[in-house]
N, C-alpha and C positions, 0 to 999 in steps of 0.2 A: 218133676219139677211144677209147682204150682202155677197154675194159671191167673192172672190178673187181667181185670178188664180194663181197657186205658179210656178215661172218661175225658167229656171236653171239659175245657176250664173257661170261665169267662174274666178271670180278673186277670189285668194285663200283665203282670210282674209275676203273678202265681203260675201263668200259662206259661211264659219261659221258663220259669223252675221247673216246673211239671215236665215239659219236653224234654229239657235236659238230665232231668231224673230218669225219666224213663228210657230215654236213649242210651244214656250209661248203662242202666240197669241191663237192656236187651244186650248191647254190646259185651257186657261183663258175661251174660249167660251164653253168649256166645261163644266167648274165649274158654269158657270151662268146658262146654260140650267140644269144640274141636283142638284144644291145646291143651287141656286138663288144669286143675287148681292151682298148681305152683306158678304158672305164670302168671294167671288173674292174682294173685297174691302178691306176687313181685311188680306187676305193675301197680297196683291199689296202693303198694309201700313207697314206689316212689314217686306217686301222684301225692300221696301224704306228706311225704318229707319235702317235696316242692314247695306245697304250701306253706308248710312252716319255715322253709328256709325265706319265702318271700314275707313272711310275717318276723324275721329277724332271728331266727334260731339258726345260732353258729354251727349247733350239734347236727343239724339237721344239713346242713350244707357238707359236713363233713361225711356224714351217712351217703350222702347221694354220690361224693366222690369215690366213694367205697364201691357203691353197687357198679358206677361207671367202669372204675378199673377192670372189676370182676368181667361186664358185659364186655370187653376190649377183647378178653381171651376167649371167648365163646361167641364166634358171630352169629350162630343160627340163633341163640338166644337174644343175641341184641337186637337181629332184624324182625323178630318175635315181639318185643319189646317197643321197638321204632313204630311196626304194623299196627299195634294197639294205640299208641297215643295218636298216631297219624288218622285213623278211623275215628277214633273217638272226637279231635277236634273236625272230622269232617262233617260229622253228625250234629257236634254244637253249632255250627255252620250253618247248618240247616234250620235247625231249632230257632237260631237269630233272625235267620231268612224269613221262616213262617213266621216271627214276631214282626219284625219290620213290615210286611205286608198287610198282617191283623190290623197294626196300628193305622197302617194308609187308608184301608178301608174304613176302621173307626171315623176316621178323620173325613174320609170322603162323604160319609154317610151325615154327620153333623154339618159339613158344610152344605148339603144338599138341602137337611131342614131347615137351617137359617136362611135358604136362598141367595148365600154367597160363596163363589167359588173359593176353591181351597187353594192356600198359598203355592205358589210356582207351578202353577197348571197353564195349560193354554187358556183356558177361559178365563184366569185371573189376569193373565197379560194383556189378553183383548179389551178385557175392560178396563185395564188401565190405560190401555191407550189412548181408546175411546173418551173416557175422563179427562185426559189430560189434552182435547181438542183435535185428534186424529179424525179427519173425516173419512167418508167410505172409499173417496178417490185416492185418499194418501195411504191406505192401507192398500189398495188393487195395487197401488205403485211400489209400497214395499215388498209385497209380496212377488211382483215379478222379478224383483231383484233377490229375494230370499233363496238362500242356499246353506244348507248344514249339511255338511259329509264327516261323519267319523271314519276311521281307517284302521281296522285290522293289524295288530303287527306280531308277529312269532316274538318270543320270547323266551331263554332256556329253562328260566326258572319254572314256568308252567309246563308241568311233563304231567298233566292228568290226563289219561287214556280217554277215547272215545266210549270204551263200555264202563268206565267209570263214571262220566258224566251220564249215562243212561240211568244206571242205576243211581244214581244220587237222586235226578229228576223223580224216579218214580220214586223212591222213598218221600221226598217232597211233597208229589201228589197224594200220599197215604197220608201224611201230615195233615192236608189240609182237609182231605175227607174225615179222617176222625174227629176233626176239628168240628163237623155237624152236628146238631142236636137233633136232628131226624132220623138217625142213623136207627135200624132195630138192632137189640140184642145182638142176634145170629148174624148181622152185618156188621158190627162194630168186631166181632170175636173173629172175622173172614179178614177184615182187613189187618188186624192184629197179627194175623199168621202169614200174611203178606208182607208185611213190617219187618218181621222176625226172618223170613224166607232171603229178602234181602239184602238184610243186614249179614245173613250168612255168606251171601254171596260176596259182598263188599270184602268179608275177611278173606275168603277164599281166592279172590282175585288179586293178580300181582298188580302192584303201584306203577312200576315201571314196565317197560319191555326188556326183552333180552339181548337188544340190541341198541345203537345209538338211534335216533327219529331221524327219519330222511326229512326233506323238504316237503315230499309228498304226504307225508305223516303229518307233517305242520300244516299243510291245507286241509288235510281231511279233518283236523281237529278244528280249523277255522270254519269250514263249511258246516258243522256241526252246530253253531249259534246261528247260522242263517238258518237250516232247513227246521231245525227244533225250536224257534223262539221268533225270530226277525221276520220271516217270510210269512207269519199268521199276525203278528202283531203289526206290522207296518200299516196296512189299512184303518186300523184303530186309530192311529194317531191323526190321520186325514182327515176320517169323522169325526174327531175332536176338533180341529181347526173349523171345521165347515160347520159345526153346531155351533161355534163360542161366535163365528162372526155373523151368523144367522141372529143370534140372541144380542148381539151389543148393537148390531144394525139391521133392524126388522125393516124389512119392504127392499132391502138391496139384496144385488147379485154378488157373488163372487168365484172367480175362476180358479180353484186352488193349483197351483202349479206342482209338481214333484219335486218340493223345495229340500225334502230329507231324502238323501242316497248316501250308500255305503261305499266305502274303498275297500282296498288290501294290499298290503305290503308283500304278503307271505307266497314267495314264488316270484317275485317281483324284485325284490330287495336284493342287490348282489353285491352292495358295498360291505367287502370284509368278509363274505360267505361264497367261497368258492366253486357250493355245490349247488348254487342257482346258477345256471346256464342257458341258453336259448331253448332245449329240450324241454327242459323243467318249467320256464315259463311258458310255454306253450301247451306242455300237458295240464297246467294250472288252469290256464284259459277254459281247456277243455273240460275239466273237471267240475269248472265253474258253470261252466254252460250244462252237463249232464244234472248237475245237481238243480238247475232251476228249471228243466225240463221236465223232469220227474216231478217236481210239485207243480207245475203247469196241468200236468197229463192227470194228476190225480183232482185238482179242483174241476179240470172239465168233465172227467169220469163222474166226479158228484154232482155236479149241472144237468149231467146228463138225467142221472135219478132224479134229479129236484124238478126239470123244466120240463111238465109232463102238459104243457097247453095243446089241445087239439083243436083242430080245425073247426069240429061241428059247433067248438064254444067261443074261441074267439076268431080275430082275421091274423093276418101276418102282413108286413111292408111289403111292396112290390119289389125293393133294391133286396130285401133276404130272399126272397123266393126265387129272384133271378140268380143271385149268388148259388143259392143252393141248388138250380136244375143246372147251372155250369159245372159245379163240382160232380152230381150224380152224373152226368153224362162222360167223364174221364172215368168212372168207376169200372172194372171188369166186372163181365156178366157172373163170374165165380165169386165174387166177393160182395153181391148184391143181396142177398138172400136176409140179412140181418137188417139191413137198410129198409126193404121193403116191408119189412113187418112193423115198420113206425113209419108208412106213408102219410098216415093221419095226424103225425107228431112231427112237425117240421123241425122243431127246436131239438131234437133226438136225434135226428137223420145229421142234422149240421154239427150237432158235438160229436156224434160219432166217427165223422168224416175228419174233424178237429184234433179229435183224439189220433187218429192213426196217422195225421200227416207229424203230429207232435212225436210218437214214437219213429216215424222216418227220418224226421230232424234228431233224433236221438242216434240210431245207428248209423248216421250220416258224421256224428259227430266223434265216434268212437273210433274213427281211424284218423291217424296223423293227417295233418293240412296238406304236406306233399301227396299221400298217397289217398286222399280222399273221392270218393266217387259219388258227383252229385247224384240226388234222386227228386225228379220231379214231382214227387208229392211232397217232400220236405218244406217247411217253409224257410223262407230265405233271409227273414229277418224278424224280427221282433215287432215291427212295423206291420208285416202281414198279419201276422198271428192276432195281434191289437185290432187290424181291420174287422177283424171275422166275429171278434168279441164285440166291438161296436153294433157292425150288423144285428145282433142278435139285441144288443141294448135299446137301439133305435126302434125295432119291430115292438118289442114288449112296451115300448114308451108311448107308441102311436095304436096301441090295441090292447087297452085297460089294464096293462101290464107293470106301470109304473113301479108299484111296489115290488115287483119281481126284478125289475132292471134294477133297484136301488138297494138289493141285498147281497146275494153274495157272487153274484154277477158283477156290481159295481166293485167290489171288493177287489176281485180278481182282474178287472180291467186298473183298477188302482196299482194293484202288484206287476202286473207288466210293464205298467209306465215307470214304476220304479226301480226295477230289476232288470228288466230286458232281457237279452238272452245272454246277459255277462255276469248277471246276478250281482258282482260286484265290482266297481273299475279297479284294476290291477294299476297301481304306482310303481314305474322302474325307477329306481336310483341304484347310481354308480357315482365312484368318488372319482372326483376331477383328475387325479393323477392318472387314471386308467386312459382317459380322454385324449389327456396331455401327450402322453407316449405314443397310444393309436395317431395321433394328428403329426406327430414328430415321423414317425415311419412312413406314413402316407407321402408327406408334403418331399420328405427325403428322396422317395422313391420316385417322384414326379419331376424331380429338380427344382422343386417349387421353394424350398428351404432347407438348406443342408446343415443347421443348425438352429432347427426350430425352436429348441427347449430354453438355448441360452441367449433368444431375442431378446430385445427389451419390449415393455408392454405395449410401447405405441405401435411397433413394426409388428407385433402378431396380432393386432387389431385392423391393422390396415390390410394386413395380407387375408385375413380370415374374411374380412369386409367384401374383399374383391372377389375372392373365390364365391362366397355365397351369393354376390350378385350377378356371378357369371353363370354360365348354361354348362359348363364343362363337366362332363361326368368323371368324379374321383375315384371310384371304384366300382368299375365294370366288372372285375373278377376279382374274389378274394383269395389273393396269391401272397397274403404278408402274414406275418407271425401270428400264433394262435390266438394271443390275446385281440390284437389287432381285428382277426379276423371275426371273433367272437363278438366284438363292439359294432362292426359293422352290421354282422347278420343281426344283432339284435334289432337295428332302426327296422331292416328289413321284416324283419318278424312283427313288428309294432304295427307296419303298414299293412301285412296279411291280416293281424288280428281285428284291427279296424273293419278292414272291407268284410271280413267273415262275420263277426259278433257285431259290427256296428261302431260307429264313434266313441260310444263312451265306454269300452272294452278297454281302452288305455287312452287316458288324458294327459298325463302330466309325466314328464321327465326330470327327475329330481338330481341334481348334482351336489354330492355331500363335499363339504370344504370349498366352498365357492370364495374366491377372495381375490379375484380379477374379472374386470369386463371379458377378458377372453376368455375365461373358464365357459361362459353364455355362450360367445360366439362358436366355441369348439363343437360343442352341441347342435348348435343351431345349423351349422354346416354339414354335420353328419344326417340330420334330419332334412335337409335341403337336399342332400345327395337321395336319400332313399322315398323321395318325391312327399315327404311331410313337412315342408315349410309352410308355417301358418296354421297347421293341421293339429297341431300338440303345444301343451304348456312347457316351455322351457323355465324351470323350475330351480333358482338359487336354494339352496341352504346355508344359512348362516349359523354358525355354532358354537366359536370361541368369542371371548369377550372381545377382543380387539376386532375380530370380522363383524361381530353385531356393531361396534362402534362406527366400523368402515359402512357398513351396509347403505344407508342413504345417499353417500357418495357414490357407492359403485352404480347403484341403481340410475343414479341422474346420467354418470355417464354413458350406461347402457340405452336408455331412452333417447340419447342424443343420437346416437347411431341409426343411419340411414336405413341399415338393412334389416336393423332390428325395429326400428320404426315401422316398417312395412309389415316385419312379421305379427307384430302386435295388432296393427288396421285389421290384418284378416281374422285375429281370434277376438274381433269386439273391442279392441283398445284394453283387455283383461289383463292381469298380470296377477300370478300366484308366486309369493313369497313364503318359503320357510325360514321359520326359526327353530333352533335347538335348545333345550331347557339341560338336557342333562349335561352335555359338553361344556356349558356355559357356566353350570352350576360345580362341574370338577374343575375348570379352569379359574373361575374366581371367585369361588365362595357363592355360600345360597344368597345374601342379603347383595351383593357385588352383580351377581348374574341377573337376580331380577330387577334391579335397578336397570341393568343396562337393556336388558329384553324391553321392559316398559319404555324407555327412550328410543329404541330401534326401532320398535312399532310406532311412536309417534313421528318420529322422522322419517321412516317408510310411506306413513299415510299423506305427511305434508308434500314428500318428492312427486307421488304419485299424483297427487291434487295438482301441482304445480306443471305437470306434464300433461294433464289430462287422461290419466290413466285408470283405471278403476281397480283397485288392490283387493285380493282375498288371500289372506295371511292363512298358512298352514302350521298350526302349534306342535309340535314334536315333543311333546311329554312324555316324561315316563310315569311310573307307576307308583314311585315311592314320592315322599316330599322331597328328598334331594335331588331327583333327577324331574322336578316341576310337577310332580303328582298332587292328588287332593282333589276336592269336589270340582269337577268340570264347570260347574254352572256359575261357582263363586269366582273361578277363575276367568271366567268370561265377562260376569260382570265387574271386575275388577280391570278389565283391559280400557285404553283410550276410546272413546266411543268411535272416534274417527278413525279407527284401526279395523272397526266389526261391518258396520253398515249391511247387515242382512247376510253377509257371507265369511263363513269358516269352515276352517277342515280341521281337525285335531285327531291325532292318533290315540288310539284304544288299543294300549300296549298288552302283551300276553299276559301278564302276570295279573292284570285287572278284569280281562275280558271275562273269564269265568263269573267272577263276582257280581259283576254287571248285565250278564245276558244269560245266565243259566235259569234264573227264574224269570217268566214272562212278567211277571208286577212289577218286578223289582227293575227290569230293563225298560217298561213302561214309564215307570217314574224318571228313570235317568233321562229317558229322550224326552218328555216333556219338561222335566226340569231345563234341559240344552237349549231346547226351542224356547223357553220363555225368556231365559238370560238372553240370547242372541235378538230376539224381538225387542225386550226392552232396552239393549243396550243402544240397538241399532235408532231407537226412538230418541235417545238423547242428543243432544246439542254438540257437535264436536267444537273442539277447543284446541288452542296451540300453545306454545310458551308464554305469550305476552299476558294470558290469561289464566295462568298457574303461578301465582306466587310461590308456594310450596315446592314448584320444580325448579326454583331458581337454584 
């Protein structure tokens, strides 16, 4: 078979056609090599017929039906044809991604040449706000309230295996390298060989596992995007914010907080999933911690190679040297040999010790929490690891190492501020019916309510309020039914997780199908019993058209409740509320659902203002348009401005995560569009009914 050299393309459309044609040809050659020409010819015939059918050829439609009828009788052949088309579309998607990145980079270059920030970038948003009259003090206030939290969810339609994600990423990298005009001919041929090799691997790799995916499979799938994209990407987002502020407000100083954080439902969402239990949730939390500790260890090792500053060349801060001396005093004699080699390079000594502490922390984390043995060398929290990093940062900054401090060390500090030891905040979600039945069993056991489930709402609210306000423990022992015990143990797990991983590990408990005030008070009573009163967000999820319509009234009644008011006070008077797009679309249709969602947001914002509560809306969007999907930044810009105010959570559904986060450049663009939309929407003046004639 002849060898063709893949040349770089310059014209935008020609470039896309070139890559689709090239990848298609390479796949065709692979199919012939691996399966024979007969399968290739069949696949090509079906593809040609499909194009003809789309163009209106009815004979082509009949021929496709004939082929499909034949394939139904020959399962191996049918699977091979499906594999051919699946692989082809995966490669086409990579070509289109490469094209998107190419266009984005060209636009960025043109914008730079013109001295104007590209549209929908952080720099563009900051400049627009500055032009609209926001002072540096205004921006500082906005930054202090800013929170943007995409939340990853699992979805059964996203079944792409980790091994396929790695292979597709490798092919994407090769495509970018082949675009370079600086490659020598021998280098270009080597890259083409690698491309062919990875297409063969794609063909030989099963699309699906030989068993249904477990929850932990879904967790590992989600971790891929943190490990391969987000961990390295997030610091650049913060650098862009700092650079944009410095350019728009010269001479001003800004402390940019960790406003962009990530959440996850994978391993925490048990609504309708019996496989998510307390053991799985703990394993998820430990898996997330191990993943982020591994990346920290890699970064510390890289800093060890990097920071070779010697005593004969620069000074070191007293605080840093004192800390290093204390650490060295604790090192056994048999472990000092490597450290003694670097006596003249204190940063390296400190980083060796930090690496060892991270490894001890990872080893401690591998055991289930009930069996774990504390290692005195392990870091007890992300804060203690961060303190060590800041000691090095301050020492560098004070001793002619400002450029070193602001490099990869600064990026690692930002990563720890964002990801902590938890990586992503795990939300817990459960159906209100589970809480109702568990509460009924407990109250009946203690003689507090024989028929709790049939009581009227005012009676339930009064009973729950008394119990929350009291000190009586409801669940000293777990001797109830399995479902009730699981519910109680879950709240105890939340308390343990926050103690071990920090309060960011789990912050929100979401109750789906919230229709009454008592649904929220039931969760609050469980939380109080586990020592979590005022410690976690108790979050209602309003999903149906009727529930969205009633949501403002439900929240008003809740804010009037004394014990809930006390809980909110301990939460800084912040209330998170989730609204569901998928169920409301199914319930009322697309137009009705979107109108009710809009009205509900305005009503909820108004109620929160009336009661002095700071609202954070959590948008439960699906991937498809019918489930609330679409460009997230445009959706945010379309929200009532009073419902955003710098704080927003939104789901990143499993079926769109790969498309948004597999490619670092596309992920970067997605995040800067999200941030820009939130900043611009929050900068608009809130309005209510009397100001919107069209809403009447």
